[in-house]
C-alpha positions in Angstrom: 19.0 25.3 -20.6 22.6 24.5 -21.2 25.0 23.8 -18.4 28.8 23.3 -18.6 28.6 20.4 -16.3 26.9 18.3 -19.0 29.7 16.8 -21.1 29.6 14.5 -24.1 29.1 11.4 -22.0 26.1 13.0 -20.2 24.5 14.0 -23.6 24.9 10.4 -24.9 23.5 9.0 -21.7 20.6 11.4 -21.9 19.7 10.1 -25.3 19.9 6.5 -24.0 17.5 7.2 -21.2 15.2 9.2 -23.4 15.0 6.3 -25.8 14.2 3.9 -22.9 11.5 6.2 -21.6 9.9 6.4 -25.1 10.0 2.7 -25.8 9.7 1.0 -22.4 7.9 3.4 -20.1 5.5 5.7 -22.1 3.6 2.8 -23.7 2.9 1.2 -20.3 2.3 3.9 -17.8 -1.5 3.8 -18.1 -1.5 0.1 -17.2 0.8 0.7 -14.2 -1.3 3.6 -13.0 -4.3 1.3 -13.0 -2.6 -1.6 -11.3 -0.9 0.6 -8.7 2.7 -0.4 -9.1 5.7 -0.6 -11.4 6.5 -4.3 -12.3 9.9 -5.6 -11.1 10.7 -6.5 -14.7 11.1 -2.8 -15.3 13.7 -2.5 -12.6 15.5 -5.5 -14.0 15.6 -4.0 -17.5 16.9 -0.7 -16.1 19.5 -2.6 -14.1 20.6 -4.4 -17.3 21.2 -1.1 -18.9 23.2 0.2 -16.0 20.7 2.8 -14.9 20.4 1.8 -11.2 23.9 2.2 -9.8 25.2 5.3 -11.5 27.4 6.5 -8.7 28.0 3.2 -6.9 31.4 1.5 -6.7 32.5 -0.5 -9.7 33.5 -3.5 -7.5 29.8 -3.8 -6.3 28.4 -3.5 -9.8 28.0 0.3 -10.0 29.0 2.6 -12.9 30.9 5.0 -10.6 30.0 8.1 -12.5 29.2 11.6 -11.2 26.1 13.3 -9.8 25.4 15.1 -13.1 24.7 11.7 -14.7 22.2 11.0 -11.9 20.6 14.4 -12.6 20.3 13.6 -16.3 18.7 10.3 -15.4 16.2 12.1 -13.1 15.3 14.8 -15.8 14.6 12.3 -18.5 12.8 9.8 -16.2 10.4 12.6 -15.2 9.2 12.9 -18.8 7.5 9.5 -18.8 4.2 11.2 -18.0 3.7 9.4 -14.7 5.1 10.9 -11.6 4.5 7.6 -9.8 6.8 5.7 -12.1 9.6 8.2 -11.7 9.0 8.3 -7.9 9.2 4.6 -7.5 12.4 4.3 -9.4 14.1 7.3 -7.9 13.3 6.1 -4.3 15.2 2.9 -5.2 18.2 4.6 -6.8 18.6 7.8 -4.8 16.4 8.0 -1.7 17.3 4.7 0.0 20.2 2.7 -1.5 22.7 5.6 -1.3 22.9 5.1 2.4 24.3 1.7 1.8 26.9 3.2 -0.5 27.8 5.9 2.0 27.6 4.0 5.3 27.6 0.3 4.6 30.4 -2.1 5.3 32.1 -3.9 2.5 30.2 -7.1 3.6 26.9 -5.3 3.5 27.7 -3.8 0.1 28.8 -7.2 -1.3 25.6 -8.8 0.1 23.0 -6.3 -1.1 24.5 -3.9 -3.7 24.8 -6.2 -6.7 21.1 -7.1 -6.7 20.1 -3.5 -6.0 22.1 -2.4 -9.1 20.8 -5.1 -11.4 17.2 -4.5 -10.2 16.5 -7.8 -8.6 16.0 -6.2 -5.2 13.8 -3.1 -5.0 14.5 -0.7 -2.2 12.3 1.4 0.1 13.0 4.0 2.7 11.1 3.4 6.0 11.3 6.6 8.1 7.9 8.2 8.3 5.5 7.1 11.0 1.8 8.0 11.8 3.1 10.6 14.3 6.6 11.4 12.9 7.1 13.1 9.5 9.5 16.0 9.2 10.2 15.8 12.9 12.4 12.7 13.0 12.9 13.2 16.8 9.4 11.8 17.2 10.2 8.4 15.7 8.7 5.8 18.0 9.8 2.5 16.3 12.3 0.9 18.5 15.3 -1.4 18.0 16.4 -3.3 21.1 19.5 -5.4 21.4 18.9 -8.9 22.7 21.3 -11.9 22.6 23.3 -10.6 19.6 20.2 -9.5 17.6 18.1 -6.4 17.2 14.4 -6.7 17.9 12.4 -4.1 15.9 8.9 -3.0 16.9 6.8 -0.2 15.4 4.7 1.2 12.5 5.8 3.0 9.4 3.6 4.8 6.9 3.7 6.5 3.5 6.4 4.1 2.5 7.0 4.2 -1.3 7.8 0.7 -2.7 6.6 -0.6 0.7 4.1 -3.1 -0.7 6.3 -4.9 -3.3 9.8 -3.8 -2.3 12.5 -6.2 -1.2 14.8 -4.1 1.1 13.8 -1.6 3.8 16.2 1.1 4.9 14.7 1.7 8.3 15.1 4.3 11.0 14.5 3.2 14.6 15.0 4.5 18.1 18.0 2.8 19.8 18.6 5.2 22.7 16.7 7.3 25.3 19.1 10.3 25.5 17.7 13.7 26.2 19.8 14.7 23.2 17.3 13.5 20.6 19.9 13.7 17.8 21.6 10.8 19.5 18.7 8.4 19.7 18.3 7.0 16.2 20.0 4.3 14.2 19.6 2.9 10.6 19.1 -0.7 9.6 18.8 -2.6 6.3 16.1 -5.2 6.5 14.8 -7.6 3.9 11.0 -7.3 3.5 10.7 -11.1 3.8 11.9 -11.0 7.4 9.4 -12.7 9.8 7.2 -10.2 11.6 6.9 -7.5 8.9 3.3 -7.0 7.7 1.9 -4.7 5.0 -1.2 -3.6 6.9 -2.5 -1.3 4.3 -1.9 -0.3 0.6 -2.6 3.4 0.6 -5.0 4.8 -2.0 -3.5 8.2 -3.1 -4.7 11.1 -5.1 -1.7 11.0 -7.4 1.5 9.0 -7.9 -0.8 6.1 -8.4 1.7 3.9 -10.1 4.0 3.9 -7.1 2.9 1.5 -4.4 2.7 3.1 -0.9 2.4 1.1 2.3 1.7 1.2 5.9 4.0 -1.4 7.6 4.0 -3.0 11.0 7.2 -4.4 12.5 6.2 -6.9 15.2 9.2 -8.3 17.1 11.2 -8.4 13.9 14.5 -10.2 14.7 17.6 -9.2 12.7 21.3 -9.7 13.1 23.5 -7.0 14.7 25.2 -6.9 11.2 22.1 -5.3 9.8 22.9 -2.0 11.6 23.8 0.5 8.9 26.5 2.9 9.9 27.1 3.9 13.5 24.7 3.1 16.4 22.8 6.2 17.6 24.2 8.3 14.7 21.1 7.6 12.5 19.8 11.2 12.8 23.0 12.7 11.4 23.2 10.0 8.7 19.6 10.6 7.6 20.1 14.4 7.6 23.2 14.0 5.4 21.0 12.5 2.6 18.2 15.1 2.7 19.8 17.5 0.2 20.2 14.8 -2.4 16.6 13.8 -2.0 15.2 17.3 -2.1 17.4 18.3 -5.1 16.3 15.3 -7.2 12.7 15.9 -6.3 13.1 19.5 -7.5 14.9 18.4 -10.6 12.2 15.8 -11.5 9.4 18.2 -10.8 10.6 21.0 -13.0 11.4 18.6 -15.8 7.9 17.2 -15.6 6.5 20.8 -15.5 8.5 21.6 -18.7 7.0 18.5 -20.3 3.5 19.5 -19.3 4.0 22.9 -20.8 5.3 21.3 -24.0 2.1 19.1 -24.2 0.0 22.2 -23.6 1.8 24.1 -26.4 1.0 21.3 -28.8 -2.7 21.4 -27.8 -2.7 25.2 -28.2 -1.3 24.8 -31.7 -4.1 22.5 -32.8 -7.2 23.8 -30.9 -9.2 26.6 -32.4 -11.6 29.0 -30.7 -13.4 32.0 -32.2 -11.8 31.3 -35.6 -8.2 31.1 -34.6 -5.8 28.8 -32.8 -5.6 29.1 -29.0 -1.9 30.0 -29.3 -2.9 33.2 -31.2 -4.8 34.7 -28.3 -2.7 37.2 -26.5 -3.8 36.1 -23.0 -2.7 32.6 -23.8 0.6 33.8 -25.3 1.4 35.8 -22.2 0.6 32.9 -19.9 2.9 30.6 -21.8 5.6 33.3 -21.7 5.4 33.6 -18.0 5.4 29.8 -17.4 8.4 29.2 -19.7 10.3 32.0 -17.9 9.6 30.7 -14.5 10.5 27.1 -15.5 13.9 28.4 -16.6 14.4 30.3 -13.4 13.8 27.1 -11.4 16.1 25.1 -13.6 18.8 27.7 -13.1 18.4 27.6 -9.3 18.4 23.7 -9.3 21.6 23.6 -11.3 23.3 26.1 -9.0 22.4 24.0 -6.0 23.5 20.9 -7.9 26.9 22.5 -8.5 27.4 23.1 -4.8 26.2 19.6 -3.9 28.4 17.9 -6.6 31.4 19.6 -5.1 30.6 18.5 -1.6 30.0 22.1 -0.4 27.4 23.3 2.1 24.1 23.7 0.1 21.3 23.4 2.7 20.1 26.9 2.0 20.4 26.7 -1.7 18.7 23.3 -2.0 15.9 24.5 0.2 15.4 27.5 -2.0 15.5 25.4 -5.1 12.9 23.0 -3.8 10.6 25.8 -2.5 10.9 27.9 -5.7 10.4 24.8 -7.9 7.3 23.6 -6.1 5.7 27.0 -6.2 6.2 27.1 -9.9 5.0 23.5 -10.4 1.8 24.5 -8.6 1.3 27.4 -11.1 2.2 25.3 -14.1 -0.3 22.6 -13.0 -3.1 25.1 -12.6 -2.4 27.0 -15.8 -1.9 24.0 -18.1 -5.1 22.4 -17.0 -6.9 25.7 -17.4 -5.6 26.2 -20.9 -6.9 22.8 -21.9 -10.4 23.8 -20.7 -12.7 20.9 -20.0 -10.2 18.5 -21.5 -7.7 19.3 -18.8 -10.1 17.8 -16.3 -10.2 14.4 -18.1 -8.0 11.6 -16.7 -6.7 10.5 -20.1 -4.7 13.8 -20.5 -1.2 14.0 -19.2 -1.6 17.5 -17.7 -4.4 16.2 -15.5 -2.1 13.5 -14.1 0.7 15.9 -13.8 -1.5 18.2 -11.6 -2.3 15.3 -9.3 1.1 13.7 -9.2 3.4 16.6 -8.6 1.2 18.1 -5.8 3.0 15.6 -3.6 6.4 17.2 -3.8 5.3 20.3 -1.9 4.8 17.8 1.0 7.3 14.9 0.5 10.9 15.3 1.3 10.2 18.4 3.4 7.2 20.6 3.0 7.3 24.1 1.5 6.8 25.4 5.0 9.9 23.4 6.3 11.9 24.8 3.4 10.9 28.4 4.4 11.9 27.7 8.0 15.3 26.3 6.9 15.9 29.3 4.6 15.0 31.8 7.3 17.3 30.1 9.8 20.2 30.4 7.4 19.4 34.0 6.7 18.1 35.3 10.0 19.5 32.8 12.5 17.7 30.6 14.9 14.9 32.0 17.1 15.6 32.3 20.8 13.6 29.2 21.8 15.9 27.1 19.5 
């Protein structure tokens, strides 16, 4: 699908990322799937090519480009045939470090940003807890001021890049106000800080090349200067980043779905049943037509939401619609592409099998489909009386 926001510089960058995916990622994803993480050398290579700070300030090592360049990066990255590789990288570039760009002081940026951009420091977002997922008001990890320091105590779980990452962007409770929106703050914490323990490396169904941790913070002592943004404003700061996270998850998912359909078409063009190629059977042709049409509809909705987001306009409803619609289509693409491969679709060595496992996550992560429906309904119908 063409879009007027993609100019010559975006097209050139797309080819650069595509070449990198083909030469540096695709040949290695099977190894990374088996070992359960993406090597830091990959981040360093990407940093050397300028991939990791596309929208960050020039003075801190970033490229200071636009959101459409990031969208190009996400689309091409998703075609590496490993959702976990893309997930690990996009968490670093777009689901954690942007809070430093948006809310960090110049001192914090000069301290951390250069090594984030060059890939020497890998970032993770530490929000989710055993009893707090979409409901951030239930976060129980605490940050208490004491003698010019913050003391952090609590447990985080489902933390992507949590096992091998270097910087945690953490949300903790810093207030006990009845107004729960005024109780959270954000912190940036090096993973080497004393008192941080990886208690479990989680064994997931999919996204197996992205390391996922359960973390314990036991009397972790950090400087007051590690506070990111405004004290007790963390809820609003975190909420401001949700649309970016959800939109990029949606963009990556539909790009991967398009790639899975392309792989399936290649299989249908070479596999024969009952004396003719699978692609010649009407039932198959109609399935492919439906999937291709639905993929285009999701891309159109994503681009529309991206247009609003890139202009700084309110896009909560549109991004929620894009994510919901995309994940529903991804689920259908996953089922049908595996089905059209027959028994081969159930074999681990095929990309469609991995796609079906990997992209099941995005109907949960970043806001479940059910949460997206609730957000959309509130925007259309208004809040219910109990709200």
